[in-house]
NURODO-457416 format. One record per residue: x, y, z of N, C-alpha, C, O in turn; residue in three letters; residue number from 0. Coordinates in nm, 2 decimals. Layout:
N
R      n_x      n_y      n_z     ca_x     ca_y     ca_z      c_x      c_y      c_z      o_x      o_y      o_z    aa     i
R        X        Y        Z        X        Y        Z        X        Y        Z        X        Y        Z   ALA   NUM
...
REM end
This chain:
85
R      n_x      n_y      n_z     ca_x     ca_y     ca_z      c_x      c_y      c_z      o_x      o_y      o_z    aa     i
R    -2.83     0.30    -0.97    -2.71     0.30    -1.06    -2.59     0.31    -0.97    -2.58     0.39    -0.87   MET     0
R    -2.49     0.23    -1.00    -2.36     0.23    -0.91    -2.28     0.35    -0.94    -2.28     0.41    -1.05   ALA     1
R    -2.21     0.39    -0.84    -2.11     0.50    -0.86    -2.01     0.46    -0.96    -1.97     0.35    -0.96   HIS     2
R    -1.96     0.56    -1.03    -1.86     0.52    -1.14    -1.73     0.46    -1.09    -1.66     0.39    -1.16   TRP     3
R    -1.69     0.50    -0.96    -1.57     0.44    -0.91    -1.59     0.30    -0.86    -1.49     0.23    -0.83   LEU     4
R    -1.71     0.25    -0.84    -1.73     0.11    -0.79    -1.76     0.02    -0.91    -1.77    -0.10    -0.88   THR     5
R    -1.77     0.06    -1.03    -1.79    -0.03    -1.14    -1.67    -0.11    -1.17    -1.55    -0.06    -1.16   ARG     6
R    -1.68    -0.24    -1.20    -1.57    -0.32    -1.23    -1.49    -0.28    -1.35    -1.36    -0.29    -1.34   GLN     7
R    -1.55    -0.22    -1.45    -1.47    -0.18    -1.57    -1.39    -0.06    -1.53    -1.28    -0.04    -1.58   SER     8
R    -1.44     0.03    -1.44    -1.36     0.15    -1.40    -1.24     0.11    -1.32    -1.13     0.16    -1.33   THR     9
R    -1.26     0.01    -1.23    -1.15    -0.04    -1.14    -1.04    -0.10    -1.22    -0.93    -0.08    -1.20   ILE    10
R    -1.09    -0.18    -1.32    -0.99    -0.25    -1.41    -0.91    -0.14    -1.49    -0.79    -0.16    -1.50   ARG    11
R    -0.98    -0.04    -1.54    -0.91     0.06    -1.62    -0.81     0.14    -1.53    -0.70     0.18    -1.58   ARG    12
R    -0.85     0.17    -1.41    -0.76     0.24    -1.31    -0.63     0.16    -1.29    -0.52     0.21    -1.28   LEU    13
R    -0.65     0.03    -1.27    -0.53    -0.06    -1.25    -0.44    -0.06    -1.37    -0.32    -0.04    -1.36   TRP    14
R    -0.50    -0.06    -1.49    -0.42    -0.06    -1.61    -0.35     0.07    -1.63    -0.23     0.06    -1.66   GLN    15
R    -0.41     0.18    -1.61    -0.35     0.31    -1.62    -0.24     0.33    -1.52    -0.13     0.38    -1.55   VAL    16
R    -0.27     0.28    -1.39    -0.17     0.30    -1.29    -0.04     0.21    -1.32     0.07     0.26    -1.30   SER    17
R    -0.06     0.09    -1.36     0.05     0.00    -1.39     0.13     0.05    -1.51     0.25     0.05    -1.51   LEU    18
R     0.06     0.10    -1.61     0.13     0.16    -1.72     0.21     0.28    -1.68     0.32     0.30    -1.73   ALA    19
R     0.16     0.37    -1.60     0.23     0.49    -1.55     0.35     0.45    -1.47     0.46     0.51    -1.49   LEU    20
R     0.33     0.35    -1.38     0.45     0.30    -1.30     0.56     0.25    -1.39     0.68     0.27    -1.37   LEU    21
R     0.52     0.17    -1.49     0.62     0.11    -1.59     0.69     0.22    -1.66     0.81     0.22    -1.68   ALA    22
R     0.62     0.32    -1.71     0.68     0.43    -1.78     0.78     0.51    -1.69     0.88     0.55    -1.73   LEU    23
R     0.74     0.53    -1.56     0.83     0.60    -1.47     0.96     0.52    -1.44     1.07     0.58    -1.44   LEU    24
R     0.95     0.39    -1.43     1.07     0.31    -1.41     1.15     0.31    -1.54     1.28     0.32    -1.53   VAL    25
R     1.09     0.30    -1.65     1.17     0.31    -1.78     1.23     0.45    -1.80     1.34     0.46    -1.85   LEU    26
R     1.16     0.55    -1.75     1.22     0.69    -1.76     1.34     0.71    -1.68     1.42     0.79    -1.71   ALA    27
R     1.35     0.63    -1.57     1.47     0.63    -1.49     1.59     0.59    -1.56     1.70     0.63    -1.52   GLY    28
R     1.58     0.51    -1.67     1.70     0.47    -1.75     1.75     0.59    -1.83     1.86     0.59    -1.87   ALA    29
R     1.66     0.69    -1.86     1.70     0.80    -1.94     1.77     0.92    -1.86     1.83     1.01    -1.92   LEU    30
R     1.76     0.91    -1.73     1.81     1.01    -1.64     1.95     0.97    -1.59     1.97     0.85    -1.55   VAL    31
R     2.04     1.06    -1.59     2.18     1.03    -1.54     2.17     1.01    -1.38     2.12     1.10    -1.31   GLU    32
R     2.21     0.90    -1.34     2.21     0.87    -1.19     2.34     0.91    -1.13     2.44     0.90    -1.18   GLN    33
R     2.33     0.96    -1.00     2.44     0.99    -0.92     2.43     0.91    -0.79     2.40     0.97    -0.69   HIS    34
R     2.47     0.79    -0.80     2.46     0.70    -0.68     2.56     0.74    -0.57     2.67     0.78    -0.59   PRO    35
R     2.51     0.74    -0.44     2.60     0.76    -0.33     2.65     0.64    -0.26     2.75     0.64    -0.20   HIS    36
R     2.57     0.53    -0.28     2.61     0.40    -0.23     2.62     0.30    -0.34     2.57     0.33    -0.45   PHE    37
R     2.67     0.19    -0.32     2.68     0.09    -0.43     2.55     0.04    -0.48     2.53     0.02    -0.60   GLY    38
R     2.46     0.01    -0.38     2.33    -0.05    -0.42     2.23     0.04    -0.49     2.15     0.00    -0.57   ILE    39
R     2.24     0.17    -0.47     2.15     0.26    -0.54     2.19     0.29    -0.69     2.12     0.37    -0.75   ASP    40
R     2.29     0.22    -0.73     2.33     0.23    -0.88     2.25     0.13    -0.96     2.26     0.13    -1.08   ALA    41
R     2.19     0.03    -0.89     2.11    -0.07    -0.96     1.99    -0.01    -1.03     1.93     0.08    -0.98   VAL    42
R     1.96    -0.07    -1.15     1.85    -0.02    -1.23     1.72    -0.03    -1.15     1.69    -0.13    -1.08   PHE    43
R     1.64     0.07    -1.15     1.50     0.08    -1.08     1.51     0.07    -0.93     1.42     0.01    -0.87   ALA    44
R     1.63     0.11    -0.87     1.64     0.10    -0.73     1.53     0.17    -0.65     1.48     0.10    -0.56   PHE    45
R     1.49     0.29    -0.68     1.38     0.35    -0.61     1.25     0.27    -0.61     1.17     0.27    -0.51   PRO    46
R     1.22     0.21    -0.72     1.10     0.13    -0.74     1.10     0.01    -0.65     1.00    -0.02    -0.57   ALA    47
R     1.20    -0.08    -0.66     1.20    -0.20    -0.58     1.23    -0.17    -0.43     1.19    -0.24    -0.34   TRP    48
R     1.30    -0.06    -0.40     1.33    -0.02    -0.26     1.19     0.02    -0.20     1.16    -0.02    -0.08   TYR    49
R     1.12     0.10    -0.27     0.99     0.15    -0.22     0.89     0.03    -0.20     0.82     0.03    -0.10   GLY    50
R     0.89    -0.06    -0.30     0.80    -0.18    -0.28     0.84    -0.26    -0.16     0.76    -0.31    -0.09   PHE    51
R     0.97    -0.29    -0.15     1.02    -0.36    -0.03     0.99    -0.30     0.10     0.95    -0.36     0.20   GLY    52
R     1.01    -0.16     0.11     0.98    -0.09     0.23     0.83    -0.10     0.26     0.79    -0.11     0.38   ALA    53
R     0.74    -0.10     0.16     0.60    -0.11     0.18     0.57    -0.25     0.24     0.48    -0.26     0.33   CYS    54
R     0.63    -0.35     0.18     0.60    -0.49     0.23     0.65    -0.50     0.38     0.58    -0.56     0.46   ILE    55
R     0.76    -0.44     0.41     0.81    -0.45     0.55     0.72    -0.37     0.64     0.69    -0.42     0.75   VAL    56
R     0.67    -0.26     0.60     0.57    -0.18     0.69     0.44    -0.26     0.71     0.38    -0.25     0.82   LEU    57
R     0.40    -0.33     0.61     0.27    -0.41     0.62     0.30    -0.52     0.72     0.21    -0.55     0.80   ILE    58
R     0.41    -0.59     0.71     0.44    -0.70     0.80     0.45    -0.65     0.95     0.40    -0.71     1.04   VAL    59
R     0.52    -0.53     0.96     0.53    -0.47     1.10     0.39    -0.44     1.15     0.36    -0.46     1.27   ILE    60
R     0.30    -0.38     1.07     0.17    -0.34     1.11     0.09    -0.46     1.15     0.01    -0.46     1.25   ALA    61
R     0.10    -0.57     1.07     0.03    -0.69     1.11     0.08    -0.75     1.24     0.00    -0.79     1.32   LYS    62
R     0.21    -0.75     1.27     0.26    -0.79     1.39     0.22    -0.71     1.51     0.18    -0.76     1.62   ALA    63
R     0.22    -0.58     1.49     0.17    -0.49     1.60     0.02    -0.52     1.62    -0.03    -0.51     1.74   ILE    64
R    -0.06    -0.54     1.52    -0.20    -0.57     1.53    -0.22    -0.70     1.61    -0.31    -0.70     1.69   GLY    65
R    -0.13    -0.80     1.59    -0.15    -0.92     1.67    -0.12    -0.90     1.82    -0.18    -0.96     1.91   LEU    66
R    -0.02    -0.81     1.85     0.01    -0.78     1.99    -0.10    -0.70     2.05    -0.12    -0.71     2.17   LEU    67
R    -0.16    -0.61     1.98    -0.26    -0.51     2.04    -0.40    -0.56     2.03    -0.49    -0.50     2.09   LEU    68
R    -0.42    -0.67     1.96    -0.56    -0.71     1.94    -0.63    -0.75     2.07    -0.56    -0.82     2.16   LYS    69
R    -0.75    -0.72     2.09    -0.83    -0.76     2.21    -0.94    -0.85     2.17    -0.99    -0.84     2.05   ARG    70
R    -0.98    -0.94     2.25    -1.09    -1.03     2.22    -1.22    -0.95     2.20    -1.24    -0.84     2.26   PRO    71
R    -1.32    -1.01     2.13    -1.45    -0.94     2.11    -1.52    -0.91     2.25    -1.60    -0.82     2.26   ASP    72
R    -1.49    -0.99     2.35    -1.56    -0.97     2.48    -1.48    -0.88     2.57    -1.51    -0.88     2.69   SER    73
R    -1.38    -0.81     2.52    -1.30    -0.72     2.60    -1.38    -0.61     2.67    -1.36    -0.58     2.79   TYR    74
R    -1.46    -0.55     2.59    -1.54    -0.44     2.64    -1.68    -0.49     2.68    -1.73    -0.58     2.62   TYR    75
R    -1.74    -0.43     2.79    -1.87    -0.48     2.83    -1.97    -0.44     2.72    -1.95    -0.34     2.65   PRO    76
R    -2.08    -0.51     2.71    -2.18    -0.47     2.61    -2.24    -0.33     2.64    -2.26    -0.29     2.76   PRO    77
R    -2.28    -0.26     2.54    -2.34    -0.13     2.55    -2.48    -0.14     2.61    -2.55    -0.23     2.58   GLU    78
R    -2.50    -0.05     2.70    -2.64    -0.05     2.76    -2.73     0.04     2.68    -2.69     0.14     2.63   ARG    79
R    -2.85     0.00     2.67    -2.95     0.08     2.60    -3.00     0.19     2.69    -3.00     0.17     2.81   GLU    80
R    -3.04     0.30     2.64    -3.10     0.41     2.72    -3.22     0.35     2.79    -3.31     0.29     2.73   PRO    81
R    -3.24     0.38     2.92    -3.35     0.33     3.00    -3.32     0.20     3.07    -3.40     0.16     3.16   GLY    82
R    -3.21     0.13     3.04    -3.17     0.01     3.11    -3.10     0.06     3.24    -2.98     0.10     3.23   ASP    83
R    -3.16     0.05     3.35    -3.10     0.09     3.48    -3.10    -0.03     3.58    -3.05    -0.01     3.69   ASP    84
REM end
């Protein structure tokens, strides 16, 4: 029997609940009085799209660093088995 977190129905339900919660939090931002310090942070749902954009930028940077640091599969010598002398 599969673990409950690996079932397709559970994963779908978690996505639905997470997206609904995120939507409610963004809509709740409209009910709170905003005190913007800069012009751009007065835009509706600024924390949501700013956080999403920052996440995308971090992923792109991580991928670029991965390309720079990647080593070929043959970089390390093969492991020796015990008794191979």
